Steps between C-alpha positions, in 0.01 A plus 500: 500500500236298317554167332680554173277546195725400210810299424799673344433389145131586467465880480479666157394830346140384547546542877584873495395694813413186694602476865711187548684312775814306402750284687830342410880528496712797394660387176668832427500857634602815312522864617452726198481872556336463838244245388554151641402215267458147636451184294271287713524126426289199588470157337283647221719790384598862565317827561677834524431723802580870512541698826520881488711712740191648668375152597527435875643154415778651288778432754387142527511471121853643491618231741347203318747239376482194276278219632333710770139384537249787474138584435372811328174684446465738208335613180563358154640772271646498148876475469687769310777259401332177403661154512376274222678200655255490792128430497469781758741724307243768410406582858647565842361542851511843662557390859287643781594254776805279541563234764823307563409139582856370531851607412771280342874457522701536182426178316778271371340437159309716255123454504351760269702408191697210356763391749845373404585360842641149519233232529642401839435852629148505364423162655641608835254792495230311316219687679636820339570332167134398489401867508649542154225526235650221287515258792143586596388435143656153515312405816171660396520309172572184700178557692304546177644179355428303817139621517439428129623142547295452816186639334531264204551193719203591718294552184587146393381353828827452688521521880784697659638283779812523715762235574742474795835677510651262756510161332722197450832475320469280191835563326434421135558847355694807613635529853239547770500778755480325837338630821615333824226394741508632856282216626678217321875559510683363199186509283417759237218649301567599140375809321310407181686499168146496364160389635518197267399219735249709692316604186482138389348418839232763430414291194488186716262694725267565208519878453580458126617859432766666716730798466726701726731801471766304685833587658770244417855454625801339332855513631675536165747735336347830392499672161321791334171307473516289819459566874517282811134574571261557217130508423318263270143470382437141600217320319359146518184342360340155490365308200713704259729426208817673388291692246268628775789646701656650188173672404447626857851648506447668163174650629680636807786656304279637223268666755791635706684655205178657373396633843839635606679594176207515255682250280308238303676166537440253219393153609570216476870551565759342275622157617833323475600163637799499731710332229393757237585788731842352573570426133391839363590736783728317742268568791189362670381861539588662168444867423302516174522878453786444254552235233849361567476121470760234565557234234713198413736440207466167324846494342811366670722768650870434446597709800737340747384667823134425422547126456290293744304815589134585450495813284212745464473808277345846520491749212484868596399743227722811504689347791845541346514850649554348846847581631765258618420602858128434453571157348726421796212592733269266306759223531508550877120477505513171308753353743302610806193318363632144455683564173864432425550796270379714212647528153391736222506606138447851369380536143669794331524595134663204321654355816437339837669611820495363852622199693346252251588679176783262405267199519234626255490583132337840442252387231405183687442682830292774337285240327463250787435756770320756278741772608488857378775757532499625859361180650654312791496124548547379858593141578445365851629162615494267800510130579118467505220628278314662789811678628593628154144624449467670839840663452408649164154590631662720767709665227182557298343686793805723549516574128147639506610762751826584321325544163188676636265239354225552758231763461364681805159395634507173305360184658533150358314216676590135471415161645779244531354150535603133499783535750695192606360346818853425627844647454842392618658721766879510467518662842300225674613223265145366463168550325286786629155626407519765230198688641428342838430143615121551502481547121333229295634340183329503161247219460714306253815519715727195478668442835689195366726713279736790583329709768648823363289452185165497687297816446315680778158662517683825569488845341671838543369838390769739376493874431796671332747231600388476864322199642212665684310183583533126518254223572398143442228242530574322827522137599170428675544128565674380817680206335625713210633761738691235695639366173621849406682542831671161455609587146665809649703275727312557825490206737175377654593642841582842354175506302301426813683758712481782247182433307303236690213742565469578127510133397221428746297805391513390135356162599165649606339568162706792368368660178727567201640849542761746379600860512757768445694760696562844348795703626337828597826691557637396161172581325494849653865547400412423136183710494679802651794467261777470759782246495543488877253302711600703806325802347158337532538356851441745783778380730735270307832340587823601329678280247698370799181399683512774764233741623706817542211697645417260784854365532417135443598225516647578841612332819251428778540496877659198661181464706299448179746241372489311829122507504488353151754233584750637246763526773546303819519661841288674761336825399512614863881472516 
């Protein structure tokens, strides 16, 4: 049979009486009064075939089953019973020739319609799951987004360069994935958490404008918007300021949203300092699609269990309708996010109810907190301002879902700037870099005072409460970079072993430079309106970090372990 002439979403009433050749999968077969109807599916859509009893391929048609691969030749005719849900719903193909290209076993998940199989089952048979129209739309949209970003960066004069996958472990962030060396037993390569150092070396080399659609690897706990391996749009440029990178990023996102979704994004984006974001929203990546704002109360609270605590407040209009169970769930959320608890007041007609009602006078509370009947006042508390804020910020986010405060297809863009350069890690019991140790400080930084008060030349871009990109202006001076490492508690020997090549590279006339990395997976997740990052990655890991389809991670042969020096012995034994 000839090469196919049309896809299965292209034929309409305008094609009547045309001879066509189609190929695809059997989505559905029906035998109605002797006539066999077949819904033929490909990645574009569905076309209905009809085979009459006098057709020499009739027996073949009778034996077709779901997901058989076939090709058909026929004539476009008008359907008697039209389907307005399909673009091809006014026509069907009167089949003249039919060829079976491959049969199929009964499949373990549904392909032609929405499937309610467990996610584990769908991931085990991911190659079948990807046949589903919705999954194909996710990945096709991902391609469109990727190409729009690439096109804009090329238009602005950036070069697309690669960086190595096998590199060096420089543990200053998440856990590295390590690769043992066969040639040098006991030594390891590390997979890149990002191409950070390599892209800075491109600036040392004088290329000035670099980008890469880069694979990155971080051995950290997974969640709905995080995977062990992910893709980022990695960008670096020389002789730029923070404002230059911000404008470039806005250009990229504005062009991408217009090209892919036909949405006009307003620029410049709103900006908040890190401290403003924490104070108003309890988050360094606040969702601005709803107006709930945290606030403080300037009067003394004569409440015993709140003494010596930092207390923050959140008023929720019409929130008094939340049940006891829902408030208990919000309390659990507060405690899981660094808070010590959550107390509340409900404003009802002429009275207050709730765990704080005995501590407040009705008239005073209504006046001070501007409460109306039906409102809810939430009170979060912890031993530190940041913890109390983050705790109530997490409650704010959950409230938006419970009260349906978010409109569909709504996008709110935000820059968060003026991050601290350092933060104290309770886990490591020392100062660590808030962004990474290659980030520069603001020009007026005072290193003689508390280091946690120094601000960084760092910036995050946020969409709908998700950080989809982070960047900074880098340290480009060798002495300043050494100083940064020492402030982080690294000894001279450690600096030389881990970063000696970078220190030396920066000493050879390195230009000022900076950049940003955009999380492609997370951006696609937002633009396709799904809450699960696994939907937009072709072959993702489960929440438990397993690849159910390939069966990894898995054990390897003893011979491989011996060859890599992971076990001692003789591989010939």
